[in-house]
N, C-alpha and C positions, 0 to 999 in steps of 0.2 A: 537194856529193855528189848524184849523180843516179842513181836506180835505176829501170829500166823496170818498170812494172807493180807497184809496191811493194805495194799492197794487193790486187792481182789475182792475182799469182803466190804460191803457198803456201810455198815453201821446203821444208826437210827436216822431216818429221813427227817423227822421233826427237829431233832437236835442239829442236824446239818443245816436246815433252813434257818434256824435261830442263829447258828454260828455265822452263816453266810451274811445274814442281815446285819449282824454286829460288825462284821468286817466291812461291808459295803457302806455303813453309816459312820465308820470310825468310832463306834461306841467302845466304852471301857470293856476290856475282855481279859479274862483270866482263864487259862487252860490248866492251871495248877490245882484248881479246886475239884477236879475230876467230874465236872459237869458233862464234859465231852470226852468220848473215848478216843483212843488213837485211831480207830477206824473212821470215826466221824471227821476228825481233823484231816486224815489222809484223803477221804472222799472229797471234802471241800477243796483241798489243795489241788487234787486232780482236776476238778471242775474248773477252778480258777485258771490253772495252766492251760487247759483246753480252750478257754475263751480268750486267751491273749491274741491280739491282732497279728503278731508275728511270733514264731517259735523262739524259745530261749536259745536253742542251739541251731543257729542258721548254717546253711551250707557254705556261706561266704566265710565263716570263721572256722570251718572244719579243721584246717591245718593248724590253727592256733590251739584248738582243743586237743588235738593229738600231741602237739609239742608239750603242752602243759601236763597231759597225762603221762607222757614219757618222763618228764622231770620228776613227777610224783613217784612213779615206779622206781626210778633210779635212786631217789632219796630213801625210799623204803628199803630197797635192797642194800644200800650202804649202811643203813641203820642196823639191819639184821647182821650184816657182815661184821661191823664194829662191835656189836653186842656179843658176838661169839668169841671175840679175842680175849 
C-alpha cells in the first residue's frame, strides 16, 4: 500500500473529527470499511502523537533506540547475505 504524502496531505476534516471522536470515546471502530482514507487516519495519528504529554522517543532512551536500530540493521544485512548464498 503506497499513499503519496501520507503525513503531508490532511484528508477530510469532518471524517477526521468523527474518527477522533470515536477514538476518544472508545466507540466501535472499523477502518476496513473504507469510511476513512489513509490520509484521514494519518492526520488523526499525527494529532494524537502531538498531544501526548511526553514524546514517545525521549532523549533519556536515545542510546537504547540506537542500539535497537543497530540490531535491526544487522539482522537485515545478515538476511540479505544468507539469502544470496
